[in-house]
C-alpha positions in Angstrom: 40.7 -103.6 81.0 41.2 -107.1 82.3 42.9 -109.0 85.1 45.1 -111.9 84.0 47.2 -114.1 86.2 46.8 -111.6 89.0 47.7 -108.4 87.1 45.8 -105.7 85.3 46.2 -105.5 81.5 45.0 -102.4 79.6 44.4 -101.5 76.0 43.9 -98.4 73.9 40.2 -98.6 74.5 40.8 -98.0 78.2 42.7 -94.8 77.4 39.7 -93.6 75.3 37.3 -94.6 78.0 39.2 -92.6 80.6 39.2 -89.6 78.2 35.5 -89.8 77.9 34.5 -90.6 81.5 36.6 -91.4 84.6 33.6 -93.1 86.2 33.6 -95.5 83.3 37.2 -96.4 84.2 36.2 -97.0 87.8 33.4 -99.3 86.8 35.5 -101.3 84.4 38.1 -101.7 87.1 35.4 -103.2 89.3 34.5 -105.6 86.5 38.2 -106.6 86.1 38.4 -107.3 89.9 35.3 -109.5 89.7 33.4 -107.2 92.0 30.8 -106.2 89.3 29.2 -107.6 86.2 29.1 -105.5 83.0 25.5 -104.9 81.8 24.5 -106.8 78.7 23.2 -104.0 76.5 24.4 -105.3 73.1 21.5 -104.4 70.8 20.8 -105.2 67.2 22.3 -101.9 65.9 25.6 -102.6 67.8 25.7 -106.1 66.3 25.1 -104.8 62.8 27.8 -102.2 63.1 30.2 -104.9 64.3 29.4 -107.1 61.4 29.8 -104.2 58.9 33.2 -103.3 60.5 34.3 -106.9 60.2 33.2 -107.0 56.5 35.1 -103.7 55.8 38.3 -105.2 57.4 37.9 -108.4 55.5 37.5 -106.6 52.2 40.7 -104.7 52.7 42.5 -107.9 53.6 41.3 -109.5 50.4 42.7 -106.6 48.4 46.0 -106.9 50.1 46.1 -110.7 49.4 45.6 -110.0 45.7 48.3 -107.3 45.7 51.0 -109.0 47.8 50.1 -112.7 47.4 52.3 -114.8 49.7 53.9 -111.7 51.3 50.9 -111.3 53.7 51.1 -112.9 57.1 47.8 -113.5 58.9 47.4 -114.2 62.6 44.3 -115.3 64.5 43.2 -114.3 68.0 45.8 -114.9 70.6 45.2 -116.8 73.8 43.7 -114.7 76.5 46.5 -115.0 79.0 49.8 -113.3 79.8 51.8 -116.1 78.3 49.5 -116.3 75.3 50.0 -112.5 74.6 53.8 -112.9 74.9 53.8 -115.8 72.4 51.6 -113.8 70.0 53.9 -110.8 70.1 56.9 -113.0 69.5 55.2 -114.3 66.4 54.5 -110.7 65.3 58.1 -109.7 65.8 59.3 -112.8 63.9 57.1 -111.7 60.9 58.5 -108.2 61.2 62.1 -109.4 61.2 61.4 -111.5 58.1 60.3 -108.3 56.4 56.9 -109.4 55.1 54.9 -106.8 53.2 51.8 -106.9 55.4 51.0 -108.3 58.8 47.3 -108.8 59.7 46.1 -108.9 63.3 49.5 -108.2 64.9 49.6 -108.6 68.6 51.5 -106.3 70.9 52.1 -106.8 74.7 54.6 -104.8 76.8 53.6 -106.4 80.1 50.9 -103.8 80.8 49.2 -102.8 77.5 47.8 -105.3 75.0 47.2 -104.2 71.4 45.9 -105.9 68.3 46.6 -103.9 65.1 44.4 -104.5 62.1 47.4 -104.2 59.7 51.1 -103.4 59.8 52.4 -102.2 56.4 56.1 -102.3 55.5 57.6 -99.0 54.4 61.0 -98.1 52.9 62.3 -96.4 56.1 65.3 -97.9 57.8 65.0 -99.2 61.4 66.6 -101.8 63.6 64.9 -104.4 61.5 66.9 -103.4 58.4 66.3 -101.0 55.5 62.6 -101.1 56.2 60.1 -100.5 59.0 56.4 -100.8 59.7 53.5 -98.4 60.0 50.0 -99.1 61.5 46.9 -99.2 59.3 43.6 -99.5 61.1 40.1 -99.9 59.5 37.2 -97.9 60.6 33.6 -97.6 59.4 33.5 -93.8 60.0 33.7 -91.4 57.1 35.8 -88.8 59.0 38.6 -89.3 61.5 37.7 -89.2 65.2 40.0 -88.4 68.1 39.8 -91.9 69.5 41.2 -93.2 66.3 44.3 -91.3 66.9 44.7 -92.4 70.5 44.5 -96.0 69.2 47.0 -95.4 66.4 49.4 -93.8 68.9 49.2 -96.7 71.2 49.8 -99.3 68.5 52.6 -97.2 67.0 54.3 -97.0 70.5 54.3 -100.8 70.5 55.8 -100.8 67.0 58.5 -98.4 68.1 59.4 -100.8 70.9 59.8 -103.7 68.4 61.6 -102.0 65.6 63.6 -99.4 67.5 62.0 -96.2 66.2 58.6 -94.5 66.1 56.9 -94.9 62.7 56.6 -91.6 60.9 52.9 -92.0 60.2 49.9 -94.1 61.1 46.9 -94.5 58.9 43.1 -95.1 59.0 41.2 -96.7 56.2 37.8 -95.1 56.4 34.4 -96.6 55.6 34.3 -95.0 52.1 37.7 -96.5 51.2 39.7 -93.3 51.7 42.9 -93.5 53.6 43.8 -90.8 56.1 47.4 -90.5 57.4 48.6 -88.8 60.6 52.1 -87.6 61.5 52.7 -89.3 64.8 55.1 -86.6 66.2 52.1 -84.2 66.1 50.2 -86.3 68.6 52.6 -88.4 70.7 53.2 -85.8 73.4 49.5 -85.5 74.1 49.1 -89.3 74.0 52.0 -89.9 76.5 50.5 -87.3 78.9 47.1 -89.0 78.6 48.6 -92.4 79.2 50.5 -91.2 82.3 47.4 -89.7 83.8 45.4 -92.8 83.0 48.0 -95.1 84.7 47.9 -92.9 87.8 44.1 -93.0 88.0 44.0 -96.7 87.2 46.5 -97.5 90.0 44.2 -95.8 92.5 41.2 -97.6 91.0 42.8 -101.1 91.2 42.3 -101.2 95.0 39.0 -101.1 96.8 38.1 -98.1 98.9 39.4 -95.4 96.7 37.4 -92.2 96.0 34.4 -92.7 93.8 33.7 -90.4 90.8 30.1 -89.3 90.5 28.5 -90.4 87.3 27.9 -87.1 85.7 26.2 -87.1 82.3 28.5 -86.7 79.3 28.5 -87.1 75.5 29.6 -90.7 75.8 26.6 -91.8 77.9 24.4 -92.6 74.9 27.0 -95.2 73.7 27.9 -96.6 77.1 26.9 -100.0 78.5 26.6 -98.4 81.9 24.2 -95.6 80.9 21.1 -97.0 82.5 22.9 -97.6 85.8 24.4 -94.1 86.0 21.0 -92.6 85.0 19.3 -94.5 87.8 21.9 -93.2 90.2 21.3 -89.6 89.2 17.5 -90.0 89.4 17.8 -91.7 92.8 19.9 -88.7 94.0 17.5 -86.2 92.4 20.7 -84.7 90.8 20.6 -81.1 89.5 21.5 -82.3 86.0 17.9 -83.6 85.7 16.5 -80.1 86.1 15.5 -78.6 82.7 18.0 -76.0 81.3 20.6 -76.6 84.0 24.0 -77.5 82.5 
């Protein structure tokens, strides 16, 4: 979640954060408004995982370069601005219209949600682009699919639908062991759209100061969250019942 040129811009990560903990969405909204600083809890393990993830992605890109040669289009990071995102999506759409085999680091921006897909892969399914269309392929270090992978794939695929005129049939995850897992998007889109609608309603209320505050109850995401220490301190300061042994 970020605020650019006076407007809030969201991503698939914000949907997953909301799914894990609504208090997290509130805190990130405060950061986007400039009312709070995000804790700097980036430890060595997190840095190592990030580097391994980048290496996994780079290795797949190299395989695609060898396979498709000059039919791979690669983009860098887009400018962090509304206009920069719009330009980057226009470049992505241009590559899609040219029908290249693979697009690396595609940028999507619908005016509210920003997305950066690892890979778009051309498939022989007709669309408004021609006798072909594109499906999303994302790289992940995990050895098994996780729910948040699917939310991300749905979000990116919704952007692809907007650009090519139809929803891709499938989206794919390249796991850390090299296996590719595919998902039929029609099996997940209804749930995704409901989640997105509820998130947008909650985010709209969080964008203005003075709204109701969600209490930071402990959840499974806490151990991965940058705000964990702050929320734990709040619970201890309140002598919250969740700190009592065997109370759930």
